[in-house]
C-alpha positions as a Markdown table, in Angstrom:
| # | Residue | x | y | z |
|---|---|---|---|---|
| 1 | Met | -18.7 | -45.2 | 21.5 |
| 2 | Glu | -21.3 | -43.6 | 21.3 |
| 3 | His | -23.2 | -43.3 | 17.2 |
| 4 | Arg | -24.1 | -40.1 | 15.1 |
| 5 | Ser | -25.4 | -39.1 | 12.3 |
| 6 | Gly | -26.2 | -36.4 | 9.9 |
| 7 | Ile | -24.6 | -33.1 | 9.6 |
| 8 | Val | -22.8 | -31.5 | 12.5 |
| 9 | Pro | -24.3 | -27.4 | 12.3 |
| 10 | Tyr | -21.6 | -25.7 | 14.3 |
| 11 | Leu | -23.6 | -22.4 | 14.8 |
| 12 | Phe | -21.8 | -19.3 | 16.1 |
| 13 | Tyr | -24.2 | -17.3 | 19.3 |
| 14 | Ser | -23.0 | -14.1 | 21.2 |
| 15 | Asp | -24.6 | -15.2 | 24.2 |
| 16 | Ala | -23.6 | -19.7 | 24.3 |
| 17 | Glu | -24.2 | -19.7 | 27.8 |
| 18 | Gly | -28.0 | -18.6 | 27.4 |
| 19 | Met | -28.5 | -20.7 | 24.1 |
| 20 | Ile | -27.4 | -23.5 | 25.4 |
| 21 | Glu | -30.9 | -23.0 | 28.4 |
| 22 | Trp | -33.0 | -22.2 | 25.6 |
| 23 | Tyr | -32.2 | -25.6 | 23.3 |
| 24 | Thr | -32.5 | -27.8 | 26.8 |
| 25 | Thr | -35.4 | -26.5 | 28.1 |
| 26 | Val | -37.4 | -25.7 | 24.5 |
| 27 | Phe | -36.0 | -28.4 | 21.9 |
| 28 | Gly | -34.5 | -31.1 | 24.5 |
| 29 | Phe | -31.2 | -30.9 | 23.1 |
| 30 | Lys | -28.8 | -32.3 | 26.0 |
| 31 | Glu | -25.3 | -30.5 | 26.3 |
| 32 | His | -22.6 | -33.5 | 26.0 |
| 33 | Ser | -19.3 | -31.4 | 26.8 |
| 34 | Arg | -18.3 | -27.9 | 27.4 |
| 35 | Tyr | -15.0 | -25.7 | 26.3 |
| 36 | Thr | -14.2 | -22.5 | 27.8 |
| 37 | Asp | -11.1 | -19.9 | 27.8 |
| 38 | Glu | -9.3 | -18.5 | 30.6 |
| 39 | Ala | -12.3 | -15.6 | 30.7 |
| 40 | Gly | -14.9 | -18.4 | 31.0 |
| 41 | Arg | -16.2 | -17.6 | 27.7 |
| 42 | Ile | -17.7 | -20.6 | 26.0 |
| 43 | Thr | -15.0 | -21.8 | 22.6 |
| 44 | Asn | -17.1 | -25.1 | 21.7 |
| 45 | Ala | -20.3 | -26.5 | 22.8 |
| 46 | Glu | -21.5 | -29.7 | 21.9 |
| 47 | Met | -25.4 | -30.4 | 22.0 |
| 48 | Val | -26.9 | -34.0 | 21.8 |
| 49 | Val | -30.9 | -35.0 | 20.2 |
| 50 | Gly | -31.4 | -38.3 | 19.4 |
| 51 | Asp | -28.2 | -38.9 | 17.5 |
| 52 | Thr | -27.4 | -35.5 | 15.7 |
| 53 | Glu | -25.3 | -33.0 | 17.5 |
| 54 | Leu | -25.2 | -28.8 | 17.0 |
| 55 | Trp | -22.3 | -27.4 | 18.6 |
| 56 | Met | -21.7 | -24.1 | 19.0 |
| 57 | Asp | -18.9 | -21.2 | 19.5 |
| 58 | Gly | -19.3 | -18.0 | 22.0 |
| 59 | Asn | -17.1 | -15.7 | 20.6 |
| 60 | Pro | -18.8 | -14.8 | 17.2 |
| 61 | Pro | -16.6 | -13.6 | 13.9 |
| 62 | Ala | -16.7 | -10.1 | 12.6 |
| 63 | Gly | -19.9 | -9.9 | 10.3 |
| 64 | Trp | -22.0 | -13.2 | 12.2 |
| 65 | Ser | -25.5 | -12.7 | 12.1 |
| 66 | Pro | -28.2 | -15.7 | 11.9 |
| 67 | Glu | -29.4 | -15.5 | 8.9 |
| 68 | Ser | -25.6 | -16.6 | 7.2 |
| 69 | Ile | -27.1 | -20.3 | 7.5 |
| 70 | Pro | -30.8 | -19.9 | 6.5 |
| 71 | Trp | -32.2 | -23.5 | 7.3 |
| 72 | Met | -31.8 | -26.6 | 9.9 |
| 73 | Gly | -33.5 | -29.5 | 10.2 |
| 74 | Val | -33.6 | -32.1 | 12.4 |
| 75 | Trp | -34.7 | -35.6 | 12.1 |
| 76 | Val | -36.5 | -36.3 | 14.9 |
| 77 | Asp | -38.6 | -39.7 | 16.5 |
| 78 | Ser | -41.9 | -38.2 | 17.8 |
| 79 | Leu | -43.1 | -34.8 | 15.6 |
| 80 | Asp | -46.0 | -34.4 | 17.1 |
| 81 | Gln | -44.2 | -34.5 | 21.1 |
| 82 | Met | -41.1 | -32.2 | 19.8 |
| 83 | His | -44.0 | -30.0 | 18.1 |
| 84 | Asp | -46.0 | -29.9 | 22.2 |
| 85 | Arg | -42.8 | -29.3 | 23.6 |
| 86 | Ile | -42.1 | -26.4 | 21.8 |
| 87 | Arg | -45.2 | -24.8 | 22.0 |
| 88 | Thr | -44.9 | -25.7 | 25.9 |
| 89 | His | -42.3 | -22.8 | 26.0 |
| 90 | Gly | -44.6 | -20.1 | 24.1 |
| 91 | Val | -42.7 | -20.9 | 20.8 |
| 92 | Pro | -44.5 | -19.8 | 17.4 |
| 93 | Ile | -45.0 | -23.0 | 15.6 |
| 94 | Asp | -46.8 | -24.6 | 12.4 |
| 95 | Val | -49.4 | -27.9 | 13.1 |
| 96 | Pro | -46.8 | -30.9 | 11.4 |
| 97 | Gln | -47.7 | -31.1 | 7.9 |
| 98 | Asp | -47.1 | -34.2 | 5.6 |
| 99 | Lys | -45.3 | -33.5 | 2.5 |
| 100 | Pro | -45.7 | -34.9 | -0.2 |
| 101 | Tyr | -42.3 | -36.5 | -0.9 |
| 102 | Gly | -42.6 | -38.7 | 2.0 |
| 103 | Val | -41.9 | -36.7 | 4.9 |
| 104 | Arg | -44.0 | -34.9 | 7.8 |
| 105 | Met | -42.0 | -31.6 | 9.4 |
| 106 | Thr | -43.2 | -29.0 | 11.4 |
| 107 | Gly | -42.7 | -25.2 | 9.7 |
| 108 | Thr | -40.1 | -23.5 | 10.7 |
| 109 | Val | -38.9 | -22.5 | 14.2 |
| 110 | Leu | -37.1 | -19.5 | 15.3 |
| 111 | Asp | -35.0 | -19.9 | 18.2 |
| 112 | Ala | -34.0 | -17.2 | 20.6 |
| 113 | Ala | -30.9 | -16.0 | 18.6 |
| 114 | Gly | -33.3 | -16.1 | 15.1 |
| 115 | Tyr | -31.5 | -19.0 | 14.0 |
| 116 | Ser | -34.4 | -21.0 | 11.8 |
| 117 | Trp | -34.8 | -24.7 | 12.0 |
| 118 | Ala | -37.3 | -27.3 | 11.1 |
| 119 | Phe | -38.4 | -31.2 | 13.0 |
| 120 | Met | -39.3 | -34.0 | 10.5 |
| 121 | His | -39.8 | -37.6 | 10.6 |
| 122 | Arg | -40.6 | -40.3 | 7.6 |
| 123 | Thr | -43.6 | -41.4 | 6.7 |
| 124 | Thr | -42.1 | -42.8 | 4.3 |
| 125 | Asp | -39.2 | -45.8 | 3.7 |
C-alpha cells in the first residue's frame, strides 16, 4: 500500500492534459493514474510529488476560475533543488527564504493555468 499524507488539492483545468505535462516537466510531479470519459476528456487524474497527491479534472464547472483556490503549499525534501528545477523551466520564482516560524519556502509560483503554489520544508522540528 502506498503512503500519502497532507491535503489533496482537487483542481479544474480546461486543458488537463497540458497541465499534466506542465506539472511533470516543471514541478517534477509523476502521473499516478488517469481516468477519461467516452470522448477521451480527462475526468480525473492523480499526480504525486513526495507523499502528496494532486488530483485534477478536465471538466471545469460553470463559473470556475483558478482564483477560487488562492494558494497551495507543498512540502519537499530539497527546496533548493525544487527552486532550481522551476527556474530551469523559465518560470519566475523568488529565492527561498527562512521564515520566523521554522519554515524555509519559495515565494508564490503561478502555474500555467494561474493557480498559486509555494514549496517549503521545515527548518525546525
